N, C-alpha and C positions, 0 to 999 in steps of 0.2 A: 504494499500499500504506499503510494505517495505522502508522505507527511509534510513535506515544506518544497518548494520550487522557487527558488531565488534566481535571478537575473541583470545582470548591469551590463549596459551599454550596447543593448541588441537592438538594432533598429530604434523607434521611436522612443523606448523603453529604456531610459535611463536607470533606473532602479526599481526594484519590484519584488514583492514577497508575499507570497500567496501560502494557504493551509488548508489544503482541499479538505473538506467533509470526508467521512470514513465512508458515506454511502454517496448519494448524488450532488455534484459540486457546477452550477452554472455559470457560465461566461458570458456577458451580454455586454451592449456597448454599439454605440452608433457605427453604420459602415464607414469603414476605413481609419479606423481609430487606432487597431492595431492589434486584436485579437488573434492575428496569426502569427505573429510574434511568438505567441505564449505555446504555439503548436509549435514553432521553429527551436523552440527553446528544449522542449520534450524530445525533438527530433534530435537535438544535437547531444543530447544526456545519454540517448538511445544508441550512439554510435552512427548516428546519419551524418550524409554529407555536409560538409562546413562552407561557407560562403565569407570572405572576407567584406565583400560590399554591404553584409549585413552588419555591419559595425557603426556602431553611433558615429554621428560625422563628430570629428574631433579628437573623437575617443582614440586609444592606440589598439585596444582589444577587446571584445566582447566576452562576458563569462556567463556560465549557467551551470546551475548545481541543484541536482534533487535530492532530497534524503528517503531513503525508503525503510519501510519497517519489512525485516525479511522473515523473523521468528518463525511465522505460519506458512513461509514459502520454501517448502525443501528442496526444489529446484534449482531455486535462486541462489540458494546458500549454497549447494553443490557446485554451481557454474562458479562462484565466488572463490570457493575452496580449490577448486581445478585451476584457476588461476593464481592461488596461492596467498589467497586473501581469507580472512576470519571476521564475520561480522562484530560489532564493538557494540555490545548490549541490545544486540538485536537489528542493528541498521547497517545499511549499506549507504556511503556517500559517493552518486556519481556525478561528475561534473565533468567541464569542456571548458578550454579557451580557445577562443577564434582570434587571432591577430587580424589587424588591417590588412598584412599581407605575409605571406609565409604560411607555413603548416599549422594546424590546429595539434592541441595537446588534451589528450583525452586523461583523465583520472580517475581511479576507483579508492575512495576512502582514503584520500590526500597523497597516492603514489600513482605516478604515471604508468599508465598500461597502454598497449596498442589500442587501436580504436576497434578492432574485432572482438578484444574481450569487453569491453564496455558495452558493446552491443549484443554479445551471449549472454552476459547477466542481466540485461536489459529487456532482452525477449522473454525472460520467465517473469517480468514485473509489468510491462507496459505493453499494450496492443493499440495502436492509433488505426482509427475508422476515418479515414479522410479521404479526399479524392486523391491524392498524392501516395496514400498509402494502400490503398484495397490491391495492389497488385501482389501483394502476399499472398490473397487465397485465392489469388486468379491464377497460381500456378498448381500443376498437379500433385507436387509433392506436399504442399500446404495443405491442400482438400483433403487426401489420403490424410495426415494427421490428424485434422479437425474430427473426419468420420472416424478415425480408430479411437479418439479420446470420446466421440459418443458415445460409442459400442461399449466403449470401458472393460474390454477383455484382455488385461495385461497378459494374463497367465498364457492363454492362446499366442498371443506375440511373443513371448518369451519362448516359447516350446518352439516356435518356428524359427526364432533368433540362434538359438542352439542348434537347431537341426541344419539351419543355412551355415552357420559356422563351420559345423564338422564337414559338410559338403565341400566348402570352400577348401577347406584344409587338404582334404584329399584329392581334390583338382589341382594345388599347388604341388602336393607332392609328385602326381603323376607326372605334372608337366615337367619337373625336375628330372624324373627318372627318362621320360622320352627326349630330352634334350640334350643328355650328357655327352660331353666334349672327352678328347682322348684324354684330358689333364683328370676329369673325373675318374677314367676308367684306372688311369694310373694310380690316382689316390686309392681306388678302389683293392688294387692287387697290394698296394703296399698294406694297407690296412689286414688286408687278408692273410699276407705272407708275417707281419709281426703278430698276429693274435695265435699262428700255428706255433709259431716260435716260443712265444711265451707259455702257450699249453704244451708243449713239450717239456719246458723245465717244470711247468706247474708248481709256480710259485704258493706258499700257505703264507697265511698271515702270522706274524711273528717268528718266522722261520729263522731269518737271519740270527735274530738275537740268541737264538736258542742253540745255533750252532756254533757262535760264535763262543757261547759259554761252557760249550763241550769240548771245543778246542783248547781252550785255555785250560780245562782240568788235563786234558792229557799231554797237552806242552809242558804242563806242572805236575806230573803226576808223581815224581820222587820226592820232591819237596813236599808234597801234600801228605804221601804216606809216611815220612819223618816225622812231619810236625803233629800227624794225628796219632802216630805211635807214642811220641814223647807226650803228649798230652793225656792221652789214655794213663798211659803208666803211670805219672803223676798224680793223676784223679783215682784210678782203679786198677792198679798195677795186674789185677789177676786177669783182666782184658787182653793182658799182651803176653801173659807167661803163666804157666801152670805152676809151679816152685815158686813160689812169692817168699822174701822173708822181710824185705822192707815196707814199712807202711806207708800205705796210700792216702791221699787225702781223706778220699770218703771214710777210710779207717780212722783216722785222726778225729774227723768230726763227729763219728758216731762215739767212740770213745770219751769224747768231752762231753757229749749229751747226756751217756751214761754216769758220768763222774757228776754231773751237776744235779742229777735225779736222784743219788744216791745221799745225796745233803737234806736230810729231813727236818730241815726248818721252812717255814713258810716264807713266801716272798718274791725275791726277784728271780732266784735260781731256776725255779720251774717255769717262768716266762721265757728267760734265754735257752733251757732247755729245748722247748718248743721251735725258737727261733731256728736253734742247729739244726732241727729235725727237717723244718721248712728248707732250709739251705740243704741238707742231705737230699731232698726229694728233687729238687732243682738240678741239683749235681749229678743224679742219678739219670735224669733227663738228658743231660748233656751226654753222659758216660754214652747213653744208647744210642744219642743221635750219631757222636763220635763212630763207635762201633761198626756203626751201619756203612759210614765210610770207607772204613777199612776193607770190609766188603764189596764195595761198590766196583765194578767191573769196567767202568766207561774207559779206563786207560788200556784195556783192552783192545779198544775200538781201533778201527781203520783211520788211522790221522791224516793219510792220502784221501780216501772218500770224501771225508769230510772238507778239506781243502778245497777238492774238486767241485763241490756242492757249493760252498761259497763263492768259488769263482764263476759258476755260473749266475746265481743270483747276482754277483757284481756286474756282470755283462749286461743285464737286464736293467739295474738301475741305474747304470751309465745313460743309457738309452733314455728310458722311460721314468726316471727315477725323479727326484733322489733317494725315496724311500721306497720300499720293496711294497707298502701298501699305495704308493704313487702308481706302481707297474701296474697291479691288480687292476685299480680303479681306471688308469686308462685301457686295460683290456675290453673292461668291461663294457666302458662307454665306446669303444671301436667296434665292438660287437654290433651295436646298437645303430651306428654310424653306416656301418656295412650294409644294412638293410635298406638304406634309403641311397645308397650308391650301386648297389646291386639291380642293374636294370635287366636281370635274366627274365625271358619269355615267362617263366613262370610266376616270377615275382611280380610282372605288370599284370598278368592276368589275375593272380589272386587279387591285388590291389583294384584293378576294375570292376571284380565281384562286389567287393566290398564298397565300392564308389556306388553301383547298381542300389545297394540295399540302404546307403544313406539318401540317394535322391529321392527314392522311393518314401522313405520317413519323412523329408521335407516337402515332396508333392502332398502327402496326407495331411501335413500340418497346416501347408497352404491352403488347402481345400477348407478346412476347419476355420480359417480366419475369413475366406472368401466367402463362405456361408455366413456367417456372423454380419459381414461387410453388406451385404445384400441386403439383409434384414434391416440393420440399420440404417440404411441408406434410404430404404422405402418410408422408415418411421418419421427419420428425420426431413425427408423432402415433403412429407405428407402436413407435419406440425408448421415446418416453416411457411407453406404457402398459405395454410389456416391463420399462422401470426401476422402476415402479409396485407390482409384482409383488414386488420387493425392499425394499419401503418397506412394507410391514404394510397394502398396497392393491392385494389382487390382484385383487379385483371392480370395481375403476375403471378407467376407459376416457376418453382422450382424443381428439376429434376436432377436426382443424384444417381447417376450411372456407373455400374461395377461391371467390367468387363473381363471374364477371367482370360488368361492366355496360356500359351502353353510352357512359355520362357518364364524361369524362376530367376526372380533378383532377392537384394537384400531386404525388402519390404514384402514382399511375397508373390502371389502370380496374378495381380489385377491392377489394370487400368482404372482409374477412378475420375471423373468428371462431373463439375457441379456445371449443369445448364440453364439459364436462365431465360424465361419468355416475358419479356415485358408488358406485352399487350395482345389481346387475341389476335390469331392470323399472324403474329412474327414468328420467324423462324427461330428454332433453340439455338442461340449462342452462347459461347463459352463464357462464364463467370468473369466479369472485369471489362468484357468489349461489348456489353449488352445492355449497360444500364449508366445513367448520368451519376454524378459523384452524391447525389442526395439519395438516389436510388440505391447506390452500391451501401450507403452507410445504413440505411433502414433495413437493407437485406440482411447485412451483417448483426445489426441489432436484433434481428428475427433469428438468426443462426444462433447468436450468444444467449439468447433468454431460453431457446429449445434445448439447447446445452445444458443450462443452468438447472432449469427446471427437472430434466433428466436426472442428473446427480442427486437432487434434493429427494426426488419422489424414490430414488433406488437406496436412500438413506446413507449416500457418501456427502460428501463434500465437495463444494466448487473450488477447482485449485485458484488460490489469491491471484488476483488479477488487478490491474488499473486499465479500466478501456477509457480512451477517449473518441469522442465523438465529434466530426466536423461536418458541417452540410448536412446533417442528419435531417433538418427542417426544410431543406431546399422544396418549394414548389406546396408547402403542406400549409394548412389553414383552417380555420373554424373547429369542428368538429373533430377531424383527422390530427388535427394539433394537439388537443387535449389528449386525446388518446395516446399518442406520440409520447408526450410527457410522462402519463401514467406507465408505459411500457419502459422507459427508461427509468422510471424511478422503482419499477417491480426488479429490473435488472441489478439495481443499485442494493438492493437486499440481500443480495450474497455476492457484491462485487464493488470496487471503487468506480463511480463514473464520475469522468468530466465532460460537459459538453457543451460545444460553443453553439450559442443559437441566438436568434433575433426574436423568437416568437416568446411572448409573454406567457401564453399556454402551456410551454414548455419550462421555461424558467422557473414558473410558479410550483413546478414540482420539488424543485432541489432543496437539499438541506441547507445548502451554503450558496450564497450567491456574489460573485466578484463582478465589478462593473469596471470596463477598460474605457477611458476619456483621454482625448486631444488636450491639453491646455498649454497657454503660452509660461514659460519660465520667465525668471528675474530678468534673464539676460536677453529676452525678446525672441529667443528659439521655442519652437513647439516641440513639445514632450507628451509622452504618453505616462499615465498614470493609473496603477490599478488599485483598486480601494475595494473593501469587503464593503456590503449593505447587509443592516439588520433591521428590523423593526420599521419605524417609518421611513428610514432611507429606503428601504427595500420596497415599501408601497410604493413610493415617487416613483422609484427606477422602473415598478410594472408598468404603472400609469403610462408612463413616459414613451414603454414600447406599446402601451394598447394604442394611446391615441397620439403621440407625438408632442402631448400636453400634459399638465397637472393638475387640470381642473377639477373640479369638486366630483364631477360625475366620473373621469376616468379614474379618481383615487377611491371613489368607493367601490366601481369595477375592479381594480386592483386589489382592494380587501376581500372582495367576494371569491375573486379567482383564486387567491393565497389560500382562503378558509376551505374552498374546495378540494385543492389539490391535495387530497390525502389518500391513501390506498384505505381499502376496507379491509 
């Protein structure tokens, strides 16, 4: 939602600040007062083209900024985050500087960004329906997006998107295989030979460390045997000789423990004996482990065989290392890469069969979308045509054509076209080429109204959006103008609506009203001012719009019009 729009030095507007209502806001004023500059400002902050010729006379640059509340607009937040911006306090600031000469500068929340980024964020926040802006809905892609939003089947669209992506990935894989050059075949041969060589050696995780440890034992076998024997002799001589006269450490500790227990006096002696017994137990574990080393036959292994195995593994690590784990990881990845490089007829045939399955799945998913689109198109066109009757376009008709085609693309298998018949006997013409600016604005109003009603009836929420209508009242008057204002007010119940109008029957429905007026400044120049009108001021503005004067009769009529412009 647009919370605030600030403008400086844009055309006749030297400085202006408006805070639109959350519902409907009317922008009124005499013809030529500069209402179009408000739309120009919004187009600028929406990433539209800039024109240095619109900078106010005597000023160096024009500047416009819109403050948007985005907490309830996940799509806008996502677009901002994709550009590296996090909304602050649920708000985003979209601004644009346009120098009198030179390139404009786009800014998002105070930081310079490409104009395309500003446009992508604004696209989720603002929709302008004016004569210069209707081309967006005139394109087939925009019409498809609108119809899909109306149908509201995100699940089916997501299912098709997944199937389409899988099909495209397979097509790319087959294309790579079918267009292999000699360098790719050489790469396949290299991978194949390398995999075979590594597999012949068959390295195992952790094998190198184990082999080196075993080699160290063999090379130091004599030293190990001597050390272990001497240690055992000192700890428990019975482990190394049958006839032992010298006492060993184990015997001495046992004697010490027995001596302490022979003291029949309570106190520390018993505790010390317990500690000696614990030491004796630990010593027995050490003796047991050392005695196992004496019987270890590792020293009898073939040192040459171990060195030969280490040499084989070293050869692998020098080429695909540095560690043995790197060699194994490289081999495993090479096996997978070889599958893509191996363009054997059997491989291609296998992938072609898989592609056929993926194509069939994508076609089924596309058919499901097509069925929902046809149902939604019939319903949407019927309701919009009925809505046009209340917008002074009772003889007009909308048809939405969904033509299923054989070839798939990222959106499915449908060609979608919005066809508008402005009057009986007129041929059906593509939307955007068959109506005036006012008719197009009212047609878009009807589309937005029907779409909003569909979401509400379905129990959902309407995506937050600021709709701006220009020329929507062109060629409308009397009762039809009152109905037009009522329809705008109805849309404003679920979205923010700004309407530029010259009809009091439309402006009277607004929650807030701003008046654009020209006046002479202190220096004698002409400038445009924008002011909010409420209470009596608004009554006087409606009276002026009704009759061009503020007579007692027109004021009474204005008060009556404002009181009656309330939705049931």
